[in-house]
N, C-alpha and C positions, 0 to 999 in steps of 0.2 A: 795566759795571764802571767806577767812577770812578777813573781812573788817567791821569796825565799824565807823559809822558817829559820829564824835565828835561835829561838827556844821553842818549846812545845806550844807556847801561847803568843809569841811575838814574831811577826813576819815583817820583812822589809821588801819594798818593791817599787816598781815604776808605775806610770800612769795607768789608770783603769780605762778611762775614756768612753767605753761603750756599755750598753745594757748587757750584752752578752758576756763581756769581761766581768761585770759586776755580779752576774749570776754565778760565774766560776768562783769568785771570791766568796759569795754566800755559801756555795756548796762545800767550800773548804772549811766552813765553820766560823768564818770571821764575823764577829758581832759588833766590832768597833773599828772605825778607820780614823787615823790621824793623818789628814791630807795636808802635806807640807807644800804642795805645788801652788804657785801663784797663778798658773795657767788655767786651772779648771777646778771648780767646786763639785765634789762628788755627791753632795747631799741629795739632789733629785734622783740620781741613779740608784742610790742606796735605799731610798724610802720604801720601794716595793718589797724589799727584803728585810725590813725592820732593822737595818744596820745603822748604828748611831755614828754620825760623822762629826768630827771636830776639824773644821777647815782653818788652818793656820797658814795663810798665804805668805810664803817666804821666797824672796828673790835669790836665785843662785848666782850672786854677783861677786862672790869672793870678798865680801866686806864683813866686818865683825857683826855678829848678831846679838841683839840685846837679850839680857837674861829673861825678860818678860816672855819672849817667844818660847824659851825652854820651860819656864814655869807653867805656862798655859798648857803646853804639850804634856809635861810630866804629870800635872794635876789630872788631865784627862786620862792619860794612860794608867796611872795608879788607881784612879776611881774605877776604870774599866776592869783592871786586873784584880781588884778587890772582890769582884763578883765571881762566884764560882762558875766554871764552865765557859767563860768568855775567852775570845781570841781577838788579838789586836793586830791590825795591819798598819804599819807606818809607811807612807809612800810619798814620793814626789813624782816628777815627770820621768826620770830615768832610773831612780834608785841608786844613784852613785854618790851624791853629795848631801843633799838636805835630809832625806829620810835616814840615812846612816848616822848623820850628825845628831838627829833627834833621838834615834834609838840608843846611841851612846849615852846621851843625857838620861834617858829613861833607865837603862841598865845601871848606870852609876848611882842614880837616885835610889835604886833597889839594893845598894851596898856592893855592887860589882866594883872591882878595881878597874881604873880606866884602861890600863894596858891590856888586861885580860879581856875586857869588853871589846876593845878594838880588835884584838886577836880573834875572838869568837866571831864577830860580825864579818871581818875580812875573810876568815876561813870558810864561813858559810856562804858568803856572797863576794866572790873574788873581784867583781867589777867595782867594788867600793873604793873610793878615793877620799881618804881623810885629809882634806886640805888643812894646812896648818892654821889658817885664820879661823876655820870652823872649830877645830880642836881647842884652840885658845878661847873661843867663845863659850864652849861647853865648860872648860875649866873655870872661867869667870863665873858662869852660872852656878857651878857646883860650890865654889867658895861662898857666894852669897847665900845659896841654899843651906849650906852647913851652918852659917852664922844665924840664919833665920830659925833653924830647927833648935838651936841651943837655947 
């Protein structure tokens, strides 16, 4: 299973696709999945393991992403991480663009500096490619998020 732990409770990865891979995810202690891939909804595969899935289908089309996508993912992630003992997997099909983009938004919403968060994600998962358009989309979300919190 293609899964990289970025922190002790947040992993980034590629597509799960099969029941066997989902069982591996469950054995790793993942309790929540933020599924960014448009290609496949993990909900049915996760149900036998009591893993909660938030399917946020997002196209990897190198177009700007609306803040609502990030807000939905960040809300899910923060709610999951507020529970003691939970672990979150953020994934897309390859774990190169969409999942790292969402993980960046999550870490920054948890008070990480963007450059430090990018450095951490990239160091832990070297295949990550932070496309400029996606980074700008995260920045736009964070600006709106900061205004909403004030």
